[in-house]
N, C-alpha and C positions, 0 to 999 in steps of 0.2 A: 637456192643460197643453202649453204652450210652453218646456221648459227654457234660455234663452237660452248658458249655457254652455258646452252638447252639442250644439247644436241638432237636440233625435232627441225623440220623444213620446212624454209621461209621460201617466199616468191621472190624472185629476185629483183629489188623494182628496178630494175637497169633492162632487162626483158621481157614484156607485157606478155600478158598470160595468153592463151587460144582460147576463142570462146568453150564453153563447155558440150557443147553439139561437137564442133570440130574436137576438142581434143579426144572424145568418146570413138571417133569415127578413126582418127590416128589410131590408138588405144587396137581398137580393132584389130585393124589391117595389121598392124604388126605383132598381136598374138599369132591371126593367123598365117602372117609369113613365119610365123615360127614352130608351127602345127605345120605346114604346107613342108618344112626344110626338117621336120624331122619322119620320112617314111611316104609323105603323099607319093600315089603311083605315078601325075607326072614328073614329079622330081627324080623319081627312082631312075625315067629313063633318060635324061642330061643330066646326070650329081653335077658333075665339076662348075659347069656354065654355072647352073645357075645356083650353086653353095657362092660361088661370090657376087655374082646380080645380088643376092641374096646379105649376104653382107655389105657390099658399099650398100642398098637399100638401109640398110639399121646404120649404118653409119651417119648418112645422112639425117633421118631423123633424131639421131642421138642429136647431132651440132643443131639441128635445129627447134628442137623442142624438147630437150631435159635444161639439165645445167652446165653441161659439156663438163663433169669430173669424171674420174676417175679414184675406183679407191686403188690405192699405192698398194693396201695387203693384194689386192684381188691382180695389178699388176706383179706383184710377184710373185702371189702362185699361178701367175699362166707361166711363168719364164723356168718356175719347177719342172710345172709341168711340162713344158715342152721341153726344157731339158732333156727330162727323161726319156722323152720320146726317139730326140736326138744321140741321145747317149746310145739307146738300145740299138737306134740304128747302125750307128757305128759298130757294136759289138758285133748283130747279126750279117753283117758286111753290106749293107742295103736290104737286105728283104725284110727289113720294116721300113719301108720308102722316105724321102721326105717328101716327097709329098704327101703320102699318110699322116706323117707326123702334121704339117705345116696346115691341110687341114683341119685336124682333128683342135690345133689352136685356134684356127679361124671358127667354131664351128662352139665355141668352148666365150669365144668374144661375144660371137652374135648375141649368143643368149644374154648377156653380161649387157648387150645394147641396148637389146628390146627392151629385159625389164627396167635398169635405166629408166629408159624413156617413159615405158608405160608409170613407172611407181606404183603408188602405194592404192593401182587401181587392178594390178596387174590377175591379182587373182579373180577379180569378178570378173574384168573380163575374160577370162580363160574360162569360166562358170559358161556364162553366157558365149560366147563360140563354138562352144563344143555340144551347149543344149540347140543354137542355134542349128548346127550339124548334125546334133541327132533326128531332131525334126525331119530333116531335108532326107537322110537319113532310112528314116522308116517309112519312109515316097517314096524313095529312091527303090527299098529293098519290096515295096509289093508292087511296083510296078517291073520289077525283075520275076517277083515269083508269079507272077500272074498273071506278065508279058501284057502290060497293061501299055495303053499312050505310043505302042511302037511304032509306028510312023514317027511320028513328032521324035523322039526320042534316035529313032538311026539321023535324025535330021542335026544331028548336036556333031560339035566336033568330033572328030577321033580322037582316041587318045592309044595310039602307037597298034592298029585293030585290034582292038583291048579294052574294050569298051568304049562308052562316052562321055564329052563333057568333062569331068574329073576333079575340077574346083571345087564343086561343090558335094558330089555324089560321081563314081564310077560307072553308069548305069552300064544294065547288061555284061558285066566283068566274067567272062567265061569260067575264070579259074575258080570262083568264091559267088557263081548263080542264085545258090541257095544261102545265101549266109549275106549279112548284112557286112559293108566293111565301109564302106565311105567313101574317104578320097585314098585312102588305106592301100596297098600289097594286098593284104591277110587281115581278113578279120580280128587277128591273135595282133596282131599291132590296134586293131582300134582299141581296142577293149579295155586298155591299156590307162588310155584320154579320158576312157570313162569311169574306168576307176578311179580315176585317179578326182576330178570332178567330184564322184559321190563321197571318198575321204575327207572331201573339202567339205561338200554341203554339213555332214553328220557329224564333223566333228570341230568346226571351224567356224568364227559368229561374221559373217559376210551381210553387204547393208542391203540385202531381201526381205522383202515381211515373212513370217512364217508361212505363210498358203502359197508365197511365188517360190519358199524352199520347196518345201514339199511335191508343189507341181512337178520343178526343173529331176526332185529324187525319181519323180516316178518315170518319166520321160524315158531319164536317164535308166531306170532300171529294165527298164522296155523295149529299151535298142541294146542294151547290154543283153535279152534272154536273146535278140533275132540275131547276136554274132554268132551263138554255139559256139564258142573259143571255148574249151578244155580248156586253156588257163584262163583266166577271164571270169569264171565258175570260181577255179580255184582264188584266185587272190579276194575275188568276193566274198569267200567266204573263209580268208583265213580274219578277213575286217568284220565280217558279222557278228562276230560275238563281241568283238568291243562296242559295238554299234551299242548293240542289247546292253552291257553295261556299262559305258561311257557315253554316249551323245546322251544329248542330252534337249534337240532335237523334239523327240516322242516321247510322250509322255509311256509307260507302262501298257496300256490300252495301244497306244501306238505302236509298241511296239509289239505284242500278241498279231494285233493285225499283219506286220511284215511279215511275221513268222508263218502266219496262216496265207497269205498272198504264196508267199515261198511257193508251200502246199501245195496250193490250186495249181500255181503255173506250173511245176514241176511234172501233175500228174498231166495238167493239158498239152503236155511237151512231153512229155515219158517216152517217147518212143529213138526223138529226136537227143533228148538228157543222155539215153541208156546209150547213145553209140557217141555221141560226142566228148561223154562225161565217164561214166563205168567202160565200157568197153577200151577208151583210150588208155585208161590208168593202168587197166589188167595187162593194155599190149604191154605197156612203159614198164609194170612191176617186172613183166616174164619173158621179154625179148631175150634173144637168145646173144650173144656177144657181137659178133660179125652180121647182125641183122637190120638194114637198112629199106625196108621192103615200103612200111607207111609210118604216115608220121610220128606215132607214141614209137616205134617202134626206130626210127632213126634216131628220136629226140634220145633217146637212153642209148643206142650203139655211140653216139655221137658222142656223150657223156662221160661215157667209158675209156673212150680213142683218145679224146682233150686229157683223161687222167691219165693214163697212159706213157699218150706225152710231154706232158709236164714233169714225169718223174724221169723220163729221159734228160729233159730240157728244163730245169726248173729256173734257168734263167731267162727264157724266153726264147719264142724263134723267128721272131716277122713274120708278114702274112708270106711269104711266099716259100722260105722252108717248112712252116709251116705247114705249107697245102700237103706241098709231098710230104713230109715225117706223115700226116695225117692219112694219107692213101696209101701209105704204105703198111703203117701199123693196125690201120681198120681194114687193108683189101678195100676198099673202096674207088668206083670208077668217081672220081668228081669232077666228072661231062655230065655224066648221068646223076648223081645226089647231091654233090658240092659236099662243103667242111659242114662241121657240127651245127646246131639249131643253137645250140645252149651255150650262152653269151658270158653263164658267169666261168666257166671251165674255160671256154676261149680265150676269155681273155689271162687266165693262168698261164691257156697254151704260147699264147702269143705273143705276148709281153713279158710274160714271167712272175716271179712269187715280187719281186720289189715295186716294182711298179700295180703291180696289184691288190699288193696291200695300199700303195697310197690313193689308188682311185677307190676300192672300197673303202674304206678310213676315212675317205674326203667326203662322201656319200653320205656315210655316219652321223659325222661330224656338225655334217648341211641341215639334217634332219635331228639335227637333238639342238641345233643353235635356232633352228626355226620354230621349234613345236615343242621344246625343253622338257611335256613330260615325259616320261618314259615308258608307260602302256603307246600312248602313241607312235613318240620315235621308234620301238619296236616291231608296232603293226607294220609303221609305213615304211622301213628297212626292210623287213619280212617280205610285204607286199612289192615291194622293190627288186629286191632277188628275186624272184620269181617271175616276176615281168621280162629282167636279163632272162634267168633260164629258159625261158621258150621262146624270147626274139634278138636273136645274138647281134641282127640289123642294126640294136640301139647299141651295142657296147662304144660306140661313138657317134651319137645325133644331136643335137641342139638341144632338144627337151629332156633328154638324161644331165645333157653339160649345167639346164639353167638351175635343175635344181642346187648343185654347188653356188653358180655364178649367185644364186640369190641371200646366200645366206652370206655373201659381201653385201648385200645391198641392205635387208631386211632385219632387224630387231623385233622378237616375239617377249612383250612382257606377259601374258599369258598364252597357253595352248590353247585356246577357245576365242580367239581376238584374231580371223583376218587379216586386218589390216594394223600389219605392224609399224611400226617409228620408222617412218625414212630416213634412212641410216647413207647421206651423203658424206664423201670425206672432204675435208678441210683443205 
């Protein structure tokens, strides 16, 4: 319960605490659920029913294992958030569907319920889960690359005839057989979870020993390299100068070793880095206006098309009309190429200026409240925008909304402390 006089979380004497091991298992399952509902390949195949099931699971866990309180400020925020979406649905004549608005609100609430239930252990649990998935994915990646244990793997449950297993790793996923995608549909999605965990380990003080923290960082960096994600490398490079300047985890000698290790990795994987980094950046910067041929060109052309659509309709179009106008303006066959992969410009084009300013302002406010220190806030915000710019799927996902939801639960007295005081609502 919340003690108004001290502002600290205290156990409810009328509600016995679960044993520590039981709580840890529950925390892991809930954090995994948040990750699973945020772009896993199995979830993508049947989104709405699984989203409803995930919402119910999160609600039951909140009722059974939390203080069963909601922040009044969060409820007000969700009301405004949903109200803006419903208003846009009316403005666009249903182009932004009611289902979409309700789904977005559900994802926001799911994130809040899970974080509220896991409480002060959320960040540590998130890192532990991501590191575990990283270890599994390194093994899975090696089996894919060298076709190991093929008979065993092909006896595992299929994932829509595109891979096997899917809860811990999507084995033999044909779209990205040469890259590490973990449970996700795209290595570019996976890298964001890895980079987020690295940010936490570099800048925040967890309850891990220094040796364990450094071991985790090595595992996550090795996994990040195997994704060969251009966006992932750019996001890490955006964080890297701050690591060298600000992180207290590494000594000067340790930072030099990190730089040296980075040089060695680039040299060893020079061919892969050339094709996934330098070539794609060059293609992105030099793509023709209507060139949707390859990944980088499609991202560049999609961004330019989104900007044109937004200029024509600054108050938003909704998904249906956006797809139609995008196809007309970009001269693109949506069945073959789809819409823009840039989530930043796509938010402006679909939802319009008022909602875009509201949601991007919310993300910045949340980071400011959680991190406090300006340098870390700016670095985290740039990393987040780069992620959205590379993965439009995450415009509305539980993991992105978790950033906002957590700001209604935690407060950080120090930017180096990842165990923020738990702030329940009286």
